[in-house]
C-alpha positions in Angstrom: 0.2 3.6 39.2 -3.2 5.1 39.6 -4.9 8.0 37.9 -7.3 10.0 40.1 -9.1 13.3 39.5 -11.8 15.6 40.6 -13.3 18.6 38.8 -10.3 20.8 39.4 -7.2 18.5 39.6 -5.8 15.4 38.0 -3.1 13.3 39.7 -1.0 10.2 39.1 -0.2 8.2 42.2 2.5 5.5 42.7 2.0 2.3 44.6 3.4 3.8 47.7 1.1 6.9 47.5 3.5 9.5 46.1 2.0 11.9 43.6 4.2 11.9 40.5 2.0 14.0 38.2 -0.4 16.7 39.2 -2.2 19.4 37.3 -5.3 20.3 35.4 -6.7 18.4 32.5 -6.5 14.7 31.6 -3.8 12.4 32.8 -2.9 8.9 31.5 -0.6 6.0 32.4 0.9 3.0 30.6 2.3 2.5 27.2 -0.7 4.0 25.5 -0.8 6.9 27.9 0.1 9.6 25.3 -2.7 8.4 23.1 -5.2 8.3 25.9 -4.2 11.8 27.1 -4.6 13.3 23.7 -8.0 11.6 23.2 -9.1 12.8 26.6 -8.1 16.4 25.8 -10.1 16.3 22.7 -13.2 14.8 24.3 -13.1 16.8 27.5 -13.5 20.2 25.8 -16.5 19.0 23.8 -18.5 17.4 26.6 -18.5 19.8 29.6 -21.8 18.5 30.9 -20.7 14.8 31.1 -19.7 13.2 34.4 -16.1 12.1 34.8 -16.8 8.4 34.3 -18.6 9.2 31.0 -15.7 11.2 29.7 -13.2 8.5 30.7 -15.3 5.8 29.0 -15.6 7.9 25.8 -11.9 8.5 25.4 -11.0 5.0 26.4 -13.1 3.8 23.4 -11.2 6.3 21.2 -7.9 5.0 22.5 -8.9 1.4 21.6 -9.4 2.6 18.1 -6.0 4.2 17.9 -3.7 1.8 19.7 -3.6 -1.9 18.9 -2.3 -2.8 22.3 -5.3 -1.3 24.1 -8.2 -3.6 24.5 -11.7 -2.2 25.4 -12.7 -5.4 27.3 -10.0 -4.8 29.9 -11.0 -1.3 30.8 -12.0 -0.8 34.5 -13.5 2.5 35.5 -14.4 3.1 39.2 -16.0 6.1 40.7 -15.5 6.9 44.3 -18.2 9.0 46.0 
């Protein structure tokens, strides 16, 4: 699964390209997904001037503090232009 977003829409895509989750606001995948989504919702409202990658990095750090199974050294954030 892959989480993708732009300024208006957030999507979760499967390996074969199907969109299984679409909407506005943060999306998250994996066993810690609900923690990541709640952290993202908290951060996104406070930081409207940050770029998407900065917001993702900020709430990924928060998730690492909340969930023992999430490791900050394994986070990969890629921005497609």
